[in-house]
C-alpha angles and dihedrals in degrees: 000000000000089000092054091049091052091052092050091049092050090048091055091050091050091051092051093049091048092050091054091053094047093053092053118115093006093292099138112185119204129254086260093066099105127152093228096040117093113177093195095058106019111142087357106096129233095278093054091046090055090050091054092047093049095048095046095043087058097045104041094080091068115113112240112230128180116256097196141028090255092054090047089054091048093052091048091050094051090052094047104039135053091218126037130173115204113196125179148102127298115286099032092112097247097142097036094051092047093051090044089054090048093052091047090052091049094048092048092050096243092125136025101219146010121230120191121187136183131180112251092243116153098209094227097316129097118240089203091071095050116100123255137025125308092279090057095041094054099039095084092046094053093040096098089061092051090047091055092047091047092053091054102036108018124252097268093051091048091056091049093050091047091051095052094043096247088121120038127183118191143158116254091258091066093058098069117112096017133118111208111209126176091008142121108227124195118189104196128194089015091166085080092058123094121232090258093050092050091048089053092048095048090051090059090073109118138182120310091006135128125210128195120188115196131187150116113248089200094061105051118149091204123097114277112284097017099093111095099191099095094046094046091050092049092053097043094047089081094059113095096214093054127072124208111193117191112200120201140203091274088063093060110116099187125091110324089242090067092067092046093049094049089053093060106032 
C-alpha cells in the first residue's frame, strides 16, 4: 500500500513540473497534453499504432496538388494572404489543404509552430455520457486533425512535434488571451463558433503568422442564428488583405455520390 502511495505522490509532482514547463514562453498546451495520452494510438494497441506510423511515414512525402478549380484557388489564397476563410461543403478538402499548407510552411522554416483549434461542439451528442476522462472523451473528436497531420508528417514525427510544442491542438476556449506570432493557425469547423468566438479567434493573429478558417455555414450544430461564420465571411470579404474562398459541390473529392446527396438533402 505504501508503495502505491509513493507512486501516486511522485506522479502528482511530475504533473506539476510538466505544467510549469508547458506554460513557459506563452506556449500553453491543452488539457489533453498528458504524458500517457497518445491520440494516434489511444484505445488502439501497440500493433495498430505501428501500422498507422508505417502507413503515414510512407505516404507523407506525396506532393499535395489541387483536384479542382476551387481547391486551386484556396491553395493560392493561403500562399498569398495572411488570413483566408475557406467555406464549403464536406469533402472539399478545406481542412486537409489548410493543414498541408501549415506543414509545408513549417518544413520550409517560414513559421515556428502550427496551432490547430476546433470549437468544443458535441454535434448532437453529449460528451458527458462518453466513457473515460476528458482526454479520452476528446480524443475521437480531435482525431481528424491528427489524421491530416499524420498523412503529411508521419505518426512518429507528429508525436515528437506535439511533445516539444511545435504543434499544438486545442479547443477554441484555450485560445483566449493569446497572441500567436510566427505561427500557422487553422481554425477548423468554424461553423460551430459564435460571432463573438470568431472575433476573438481572428484577433489572435500575430506578426509573421498565417490563419486559415474553415467551415460549412450550412452544417452548423449550433442553434439557428448562433453561428457567426457566414456573417464574419460576408464582412471580411470586402477587405483587400483577406481572402474568402467559397468551395462548391464540384470541388468535393470524396465519392461522387456525396456531391449528389448534398445537392438534395
